[in-house]
C-alpha positions as CSV (number, residue, x, y, z in Angstrom):
1,M,-22.2,-10.1,-9.4
2,S,-19.5,-12.7,-8.5
3,G,-19.9,-14.6,-11.7
4,V,-18.8,-11.6,-13.9
5,K,-15.1,-11.9,-12.6
6,E,-14.8,-15.4,-13.3
7,R,-16.4,-15.2,-16.7
8,V,-14.1,-12.1,-17.5
9,I,-11.2,-14.1,-16.5
10,E,-12.3,-17.4,-18.5
11,I,-12.9,-15.2,-21.7
12,I,-9.1,-13.5,-21.2
13,A,-7.6,-16.6,-20.4
14,E,-9.2,-18.2,-23.5
15,Q,-7.5,-15.5,-25.6
16,A,-4.1,-15.8,-23.8
17,V,-4.4,-19.6,-24.3
18,L,-4.1,-20.1,-20.3
19,E,-5.8,-21.9,-17.7
20,P,-8.2,-19.1,-15.8
21,S,-6.0,-20.2,-12.6
22,D,-3.0,-18.6,-14.6
23,V,-4.6,-15.5,-14.9
24,S,-3.7,-12.9,-12.1
25,L,-5.9,-9.8,-11.8
26,D,-2.8,-7.5,-11.5
27,L,-1.5,-8.3,-14.9
28,S,-2.0,-6.5,-17.9
29,L,-3.6,-8.2,-20.8
30,E,-0.3,-7.5,-22.8
31,A,1.7,-9.4,-20.0
32,L,-0.6,-12.3,-20.5
33,G,0.1,-12.5,-24.2
34,V,-3.4,-11.3,-25.4
35,D,-2.6,-9.2,-28.6
36,S,-4.8,-6.4,-30.1
37,M,-6.6,-9.0,-32.3
38,G,-7.2,-11.2,-29.1
39,L,-8.2,-8.0,-27.1
40,V,-11.0,-7.5,-29.8
41,E,-12.2,-11.1,-29.7
42,A,-12.2,-10.9,-25.8
43,I,-14.4,-7.6,-26.0
44,F,-16.7,-9.3,-28.5
45,S,-17.0,-12.3,-26.1
46,I,-17.4,-10.0,-22.9
47,E,-20.3,-8.3,-24.8
48,E,-22.2,-11.6,-26.1
49,S,-21.7,-12.9,-22.5
50,F,-23.2,-10.0,-20.6
51,D,-25.4,-8.5,-23.3
52,I,-23.7,-5.2,-23.1
53,Q,-21.9,-2.7,-25.3
54,V,-18.4,-2.2,-24.3
55,P,-17.3,1.6,-25.1
56,F,-14.0,0.3,-27.0
57,N,-12.6,1.7,-30.1
58,A,-10.1,-0.9,-31.4
59,N,-8.6,1.6,-33.8
60,E,-8.0,4.1,-30.9
61,P,-7.9,2.1,-27.5
62,E,-6.3,5.1,-25.7
63,K,-9.5,7.1,-26.4
64,S,-11.8,4.4,-25.1
65,D,-13.8,4.9,-22.1
66,F,-13.0,1.2,-21.3
67,D,-9.8,0.5,-19.1
68,I,-8.2,-2.4,-20.2
69,S,-4.9,-1.6,-18.2
70,S,-5.2,-4.8,-16.1
71,V,-7.3,-8.0,-15.6
72,S,-8.8,-6.2,-12.5
73,A,-9.5,-3.0,-14.5
74,V,-11.3,-5.0,-17.2
75,V,-13.2,-7.0,-14.6
76,A,-14.3,-3.7,-12.7
77,A,-15.3,-1.9,-16.1
78,V,-17.5,-4.9,-17.2
79,E,-19.0,-5.1,-13.4
80,K,-20.1,-1.3,-13.8
81,L,-21.3,-1.8,-17.4
82,V,-23.6,-4.6,-16.1
83,A,-24.9,-2.7,-12.9
84,E,-25.6,0.3,-15.4
85,Q,-27.5,-2.0,-17.6
86,A,-29.6,-3.4,-14.7
87,D,-30.8,0.0,-13.7
């Protein structure tokens, strides 16, 4: 499960045009410079990387059952989805 965090950070770093080492878990994606388009691309990358369906609606992100408030929230949400899929 530890690889999930690293991969999510890599994906977010790619969208933010940063090094993974520059991505802090307590920062929001917005603070890292990830715009709405970058967020959508990050979600697609996460889905492909982990073969999961992310419950995220780009048109209504506030109504999505996927916490994007910070990098750590995204990591936790992806870990949960990966664990659920493994069951």
